[in-house]
C-alpha positions in Angstrom: 1.3 -20.0 -27.0 5.2 -19.2 -27.5 7.9 -20.5 -30.2 11.0 -20.3 -28.7 13.9 -20.2 -30.6 17.4 -20.4 -29.4 21.1 -20.9 -30.8 22.7 -23.7 -29.9 26.4 -25.0 -30.3 27.8 -27.9 -31.2 29.1 -28.1 -27.9 26.0 -27.7 -26.1 23.7 -30.1 -28.8 23.6 -33.2 -26.7 23.1 -31.6 -23.2 20.0 -29.0 -24.6 18.6 -31.9 -26.8 18.7 -34.4 -23.4 17.2 -31.6 -21.2 14.5 -30.6 -23.9 13.1 -34.6 -24.1 13.7 -34.7 -20.1 11.1 -32.3 -19.9 8.9 -33.9 -22.6 9.1 -30.7 -24.9 8.6 -30.9 -27.9 11.5 -29.4 -30.1 13.1 -28.8 -33.9 16.5 -28.8 -34.7 17.5 -27.1 -38.1 20.8 -25.8 -39.5 22.2 -22.7 -38.9 24.0 -20.3 -41.2 27.7 -22.1 -42.5 30.0 -19.5 -40.3 28.4 -20.8 -36.7 28.7 -24.3 -35.5 25.6 -25.0 -34.2 22.2 -25.6 -34.6 18.8 -23.5 -34.3 16.3 -25.4 -31.8 12.9 -24.4 -32.0 10.1 -25.5 -28.8 6.4 -24.3 -29.1 5.8 -24.1 -24.8 2.8 -22.4 -23.3 3.0 -18.7 -22.6 3.6 -19.3 -18.9 6.5 -21.9 -19.2 9.1 -19.7 -21.4 11.2 -18.9 -18.3 11.2 -22.3 -17.1 12.3 -24.2 -19.9 15.2 -21.2 -20.7 15.8 -21.6 -17.1 16.3 -25.5 -17.8 18.5 -25.4 -20.9 21.0 -22.5 -18.5 21.2 -25.3 -15.9 22.2 -27.2 -18.5 25.0 -25.4 -19.8 23.6 -23.2 -22.8 25.1 -20.1 -22.7 22.5 -17.0 -21.1 23.7 -14.7 -23.5 23.1 -16.9 -26.8 20.8 -15.8 -29.5 17.3 -16.6 -28.3 14.0 -15.4 -30.0 10.3 -15.5 -28.1 7.8 -15.2 -30.3 3.7 -15.4 -30.2 2.1 -18.5 -31.8 -1.6 -17.6 -33.2 -1.7 -21.7 -34.2 0.7 -24.8 -33.1 -0.4 -28.1 -32.4 1.5 -30.1 -30.2 0.2 -32.9 -28.5 1.3 -32.3 -24.8 0.1 -29.1 -24.4 -2.3 -29.2 -21.2 0.0 -31.6 -19.2 3.2 -28.6 -20.0 1.0 -26.0 -18.8 0.2 -27.4 -15.5 3.4 -29.0 -15.4 5.5 -25.6 -16.1 3.7 -22.5 -15.8 5.0 -20.4 -13.6 1.7 -18.8 -11.7 -1.8 -19.3 -11.3 -2.4 -23.1 -13.6 -3.7 -22.8 -16.9 -3.3 -20.6 -20.1 -4.0 -17.7 -19.3 -1.2 -17.6 -16.4 1.1 -15.3 -17.4 4.9 -15.4 -16.4 7.3 -13.5 -14.9 8.7 -11.9 -17.7 5.3 -10.9 -19.6 3.7 -9.3 -15.9 7.3 -7.3 -16.4 6.4 -6.2 -19.5 3.3 -5.3 -18.5 3.9 -3.0 -15.9 7.1 -1.1 -17.3 4.4 -1.0 -21.0 2.0 1.0 -18.2 4.5 3.3 -17.0 5.2 6.3 -19.7 8.5 8.0 -20.1 9.3 10.7 -16.7 8.5 13.6 -18.8 4.8 12.4 -20.0 4.7 10.5 -16.7 4.5 13.8 -14.9 2.9 15.5 -17.9 -0.1 13.6 -17.0 -0.2 13.5 -13.6 0.0 17.8 -13.4 -2.9 17.4 -16.2 -5.1 15.0 -14.3 -4.7 16.9 -10.9 -5.6 20.2 -13.0 -8.8 18.4 -14.1 -9.7 16.6 -11.0 -9.7 20.1 -9.2 -11.9 21.6 -11.6 -14.6 18.7 -11.8 -14.4 18.5 -7.7 -15.1 22.5 -7.5 -17.6 22.2 -10.3 -19.5 19.6 -8.4 -19.4 17.6 -11.4 -18.5 13.8 -11.5 -18.4 13.4 -15.4 -15.0 15.4 -15.2 -14.0 13.6 -12.6 -14.0 10.6 -14.3 -11.9 12.2 -17.4 -9.5 13.3 -14.9 -9.2 9.3 -13.7 -9.0 8.5 -17.4 -5.9 10.8 -18.2 -4.2 9.8 -14.9 -0.6 7.6 -15.4 -0.8 6.1 -11.5 -1.5 2.5 -12.5 1.7 1.4 -13.8 3.6 3.1 -11.2 1.2 1.7 -8.2 1.0 -1.9 -9.8 4.9 -2.5 -10.6 5.5 -2.4 -7.2 3.4 -5.6 -6.3 4.9 -7.2 -9.5 8.4 -6.4 -8.6 8.0 -7.6 -5.2 6.1 -11.0 -6.4 9.1 -11.7 -8.9 11.4 -10.6 -6.9 13.0 -7.7 -8.8 14.3 -5.5 -6.3 15.0 -2.7 -8.9 11.5 -2.3 -10.4 10.1 -2.2 -6.6 12.4 0.4 -6.2 11.1 2.3 -9.7 8.3 1.9 -8.8 8.1 3.6 -4.9 9.8 6.2 -6.9 7.7 6.9 -9.5 4.4 6.8 -7.0 6.1 9.4 -4.5 7.5 11.8 -7.2 3.6 11.2 -9.0 1.8 11.8 -6.5 3.6 15.2 -5.3 3.9 16.2 -8.6 0.0 16.0 -8.5 -0.7 17.4 -5.2 2.0 20.6 -6.2 -0.3 20.6 -9.3 -3.7 20.9 -7.9 -2.4 23.4 -4.9 -1.1 25.7 -8.3 -4.7 25.4 -9.9 -6.7 26.2 -6.9 -4.6 29.1 -6.0 -4.9 30.4 -9.7 -8.5 29.8 -9.9 -8.6 31.8 -6.3 -6.3 34.8 -6.9 -8.7 35.1 -10.8 -12.2 35.2 -9.3 -13.2 32.2 -11.6 -13.9 30.8 -7.7 -14.8 32.9 -4.9 -12.1 33.0 -2.3 -14.8 32.6 0.3 -16.2 29.6 -0.9 -16.3 27.1 1.8 -14.9 24.1 0.0 -15.7 21.6 2.4 -19.6 22.0 1.7 -18.8 21.1 -2.2 -20.2 17.8 -2.0 -17.4 16.3 -4.4 -14.7 17.5 -2.2 -16.2 16.4 0.9 -16.2 13.2 -0.7 -13.1 12.9 -1.4 -11.7 14.6 1.7 -13.2 11.8 4.1 -11.6 8.5 4.4 -14.9 5.9 5.1 -15.3 2.7 4.6 -16.5 2.8 0.7 -13.2 4.5 -0.4 -11.6 1.7 1.3 -13.8 -1.3 -0.6 -12.7 1.3 -4.0 -9.2 0.7 -3.1 -9.1 -3.1 -2.1 -11.1 -3.5 -5.8 -8.8 -1.2 -7.7 -5.7 -2.8 -6.6 -7.3 -6.3 -6.9 -8.6 -5.6 -10.6 -5.1 -4.3 -11.5 -3.3 -7.2 -10.4 -5.7 -9.8 -11.8 -5.5 -7.6 -15.3 -2.0 -7.9 -14.9 -1.5 -11.5 -14.8 -4.2 -12.5 -16.9 -4.7 -11.4 -20.9 -7.1 -8.9 -19.4 -6.6 -5.1 -20.9 -4.8 -3.5 -17.7 -5.5 -0.2 -19.2 -9.4 -0.7 -17.8 -8.3 -1.4 -14.4 -6.1 1.7 -14.6 -9.1 4.1 -14.3 -10.4 2.2 -11.1 -6.7 2.5 -9.3 -7.0 6.4 -10.9 -10.4 7.0 -8.7 -8.5 6.0 -5.7 -5.7 8.6 -5.6 -6.2 11.2 -8.3 -9.8 13.2 -6.1 -7.7 12.2 -3.0 -4.9 14.6 -4.0 -6.9 17.2 -5.8 -9.1 17.4 -2.7 -5.7 17.7 -0.5 -3.9 20.6 -2.8 -8.1 22.2 -2.4 -7.7 22.2 1.0 -3.8 23.9 1.3 -5.2 26.8 -1.6 -8.2 27.6 1.1 -6.4 27.2 3.9 -8.3 24.1 5.6 -6.0 22.4 7.3 -8.9 19.5 8.1 -9.2 18.9 4.4 -5.7 18.3 4.1 -5.5 16.4 6.5 -8.3 14.2 5.0 -6.9 14.1 1.2 -3.7 12.9 2.4 -5.2 10.2 4.9 -7.4 9.0 2.1 -4.8 9.4 -0.3 -2.2 7.7 1.7 -4.9 4.7 2.3 -5.9 4.4 -0.8 -2.5 3.7 -2.2 -0.9 1.4 0.6 -4.4 -0.7 0.2 -4.0 -0.9 -3.5 0.0 -2.1 -3.5 -0.7 -4.5 -0.8 -4.1 -5.9 -2.1 -2.5 -6.3 -5.3 0.6 -8.4 -3.9 -1.9 -10.5 -2.1 -3.9 -11.2 -5.4 -0.8 -12.3 -7.2 0.7 -14.3 -4.2 -3.5 -15.9 -4.3 -3.4 -16.6 -7.9 -0.2 -18.8 -7.5 2.7 -16.8 -8.1 5.3 -17.3 -5.8 7.8 -14.4 -4.4 11.0 -15.0 -3.0 12.2 -11.9 -2.4 12.4 -13.1 1.3 14.4 -16.0 0.9 16.7 -13.3 -1.8 16.9 -10.8 1.2 18.4 -13.4 3.4 21.0 -15.0 1.4 22.3 -11.6 -0.2 21.9 -9.5 3.4 25.2 -7.6 3.6 25.9 -4.1 5.3 26.2 -1.7 3.2 25.3 1.7 2.1 23.0 0.3 -1.0 21.8 -2.1 1.7 21.2 0.5 4.3 18.7 2.8 1.9 16.6 -0.2 0.7 16.2 -0.8 4.8 15.3 2.7 5.2 12.7 2.8 2.2 11.4 -0.1 3.9 11.4 1.4 7.6 9.7 4.7 6.2 6.8 2.6 4.6 5.9 0.6 7.2 5.6 4.1 9.3 3.6 5.4 6.4 1.3 2.3 6.2 1.4 2.8 10.4 0.3 5.6 10.6 -2.3 5.6 7.5 -3.8 2.3 9.2 -4.2 4.3 12.2 -5.7 7.3 10.4 -8.4 5.1 9.3 -9.7 3.3 11.8 -10.2 6.0 14.0 -11.9 7.7 11.7 -14.0 5.1 10.3 -15.0 4.2 14.4 -15.5 7.8 15.0 -17.9 7.2 11.7 -19.6 4.4 13.0 -20.4 6.0 16.4 -22.0 9.3 14.8 -23.9 7.1 12.4 -25.6 4.7 15.0 -26.0 8.0 17.3 -27.8 9.5 14.7 -30.0 6.3 14.1 -30.3 5.9 18.2 -31.8 9.5 17.9 -34.4 9.8 14.9 -35.8 6.5 16.4 -37.5 8.5 19.4 -41.3 9.3 19.2 -40.8 13.1 18.6 -38.9 12.4 15.7 -41.0 9.2 14.2 -41.8 11.6 11.1 -38.7 12.1 9.8 -36.9 10.2 7.4 -32.7 10.5 7.4 -31.4 11.5 3.9 -27.6 10.9 4.8 -24.9 11.6 7.3 -22.0 13.5 6.6 -18.5 13.6 9.0 -15.7 15.8 9.0 -12.3 14.0 9.2 -11.4 13.0 12.6 -8.0 14.0 12.9 -7.3 12.8 16.9 -7.7 16.8 18.0 -4.6 17.7 15.7 -5.7 20.5 14.1 -8.5 21.4 15.3 -10.6 19.9 18.7 -14.3 20.3 16.8 -15.8 18.2 14.1 -18.5 18.9 11.8 -21.4 16.2 11.5 -23.8 17.3 8.7 -27.2 15.5 9.0 -29.9 15.4 6.3 -33.8 14.2 7.1 -36.6 14.7 5.2 -39.6 16.1 6.6 -43.2 16.8 5.9 -43.7 20.7 5.5 -44.6 22.5 8.7 -43.5 20.9 11.4 -41.0 21.5 13.7 -38.3 19.8 15.3 -36.1 22.8 17.1 -34.1 20.6 19.1 -32.9 17.9 16.7 -29.3 19.4 16.4 -28.9 19.6 20.0 -30.1 16.2 20.6 -28.1 15.2 18.1 -24.8 17.3 19.0 -25.6 15.8 23.1 -25.5 12.1 22.0 -22.5 12.0 19.6 -20.3 13.9 21.9 -21.3 11.6 25.1 -20.4 8.5 22.6 -17.2 9.6 21.1 -16.1 12.3 23.6 -14.9 14.8 20.8 -16.5 18.0 20.6 -18.2 18.5 17.2 -21.0 20.9 15.9 -24.0 19.4 14.2 -25.9 21.0 11.5 -29.1 19.4 10.5 -30.6 20.1 6.4 -34.6 19.8 7.2 -35.8 18.6 3.1 -39.4 20.1 3.3 -41.6 18.2 1.0 -45.4 17.7 0.3 -46.9 13.9 -0.1 -50.2 13.3 -2.1 -51.7 9.7 -1.2 -53.8 8.3 -4.2 -57.7 8.5 -3.8 -59.9 5.5 -4.5 -62.7 6.3 -6.8 -66.6 4.3 -7.6 -64.4 2.1 -10.1 -61.6 1.1 -7.7 -58.9 3.0 -9.4 -56.8 5.6 -8.0 -57.4 9.5 -8.6 -54.6 11.8 -8.4 -56.5 15.2 -7.3 -54.3 16.6 -5.3 -51.5 16.1 -7.9 -53.0 18.1 -11.0 -52.7 20.8 -8.9 -48.8 21.2 -9.1 -49.4 20.2 -13.0 -50.2 21.7 -16.1 -53.3 20.8 -17.6 -51.1 19.2 -20.6 -49.2 17.2 -18.2 -52.1 15.5 -15.8 -53.3 12.9 -17.5 -49.8 11.4 -18.8 -48.5 11.7 -15.0 -51.6 9.9 -14.0 -51.4 6.7 -15.3 -47.6 6.5 -14.5 -47.2 8.2 -11.0 -46.1 5.9 -8.5 -48.1 5.0 -5.3 -47.0 8.3 -3.3 -45.1 11.7 -4.9 -42.4 13.8 -2.7 -42.3 17.3 -4.1 -39.4 19.6 -2.3 -40.7 22.9 -1.5 -37.9 24.3 0.8 -34.2 23.7 2.4 -34.1 25.1 5.9 -30.9 24.5 8.2 -30.4 24.3 11.7 -27.3 24.7 13.6 -26.2 23.2 17.0 -22.4 24.3 18.0 -20.8 22.4 20.8 -21.5 23.9 24.3 
């Protein structure tokens, strides 16, 4: 609940009283100071109905600049509060619906001042670079926590819904500035680590697990971006903490910007392209999903009507049109780049599965498939695919890499080099004893005597113990 206190001049007293009565809103009038000719009206209303009530009072003739205070009420007894909520709350019906003013305030509170915003953007990028090169998920999470992009990202969707054009422009500017600063910070940090010898300049950064994970758009990262946009909009429109959703938003932004910076420092154009496409994909789908979520929650944007009614040829209008055009171009290119790579990744996965289903590879177990970003031959005609399989030690499959390369070449019409990693292991099956219990004699050979009894009691039906890691490569021919 909110309590609206508004000064009503004597000339507007009757009109305001009539308007509040028509709205069936409870109110109380009290005398103002002696030097002011009027009364102070106190109107308790649901949180989401504040804007609606004030607009009706302004339409009745009350001056918009009159003394007005809106405070939060911990407890209030209002007879028809449920009816007022259903009738006047703007947005999702119910007490959890936030008014346009509240959404605006929440979005603005998430964005710090410019200097602080840029400082946190640089800091988060630096921490993310360290986490990626260390291959440490914990450090990357730390970068997400300090990232300041939640407010700037969600403000665009909120501004579009509440028809606040200034908020949309400020959000777009903040997003571009913050991402550029984060990228530059990641590049500088990567070059520093490279030149000072803390990280070897000859390191193949594309093969570092966390770097590769955030340098290639895939269906899972797309789902993360959509979920982050949904969570952010839901928190923005309800009483949920928006800061929690901010971590999800940062998870889709900061590591990708850091990966692009690392690729720039190491001179890997495919890594840069993959990171930038992943970054743009996440930004686009977070903004789009947040906007659609607010619409689905019941908020109705009048931005299209405002553009149609207020459209006029001017320098400012032309600038807004140019910004919208550039955004649409970025969206189109991002969707195209993401789509072509997702198709390529799906084709590779299908062909790998088909090859491993052949009889000569029946003893292999697929562990994972990693694909390099398919840039459509913009930087390179060759794409890397890494397949990891598990096998029983002693078996050879010398033709697997070549077979995979042939099938993937045929399906995707791309020149690919295929790396196959063999994870060798030994497996000991349980031996049935006379009393029907399993004896783990082969396992005993691997364990010290003190650990045999405890492990034998809790061991599973089969044990896989890695003994070797072998890599086979098939270059495109």
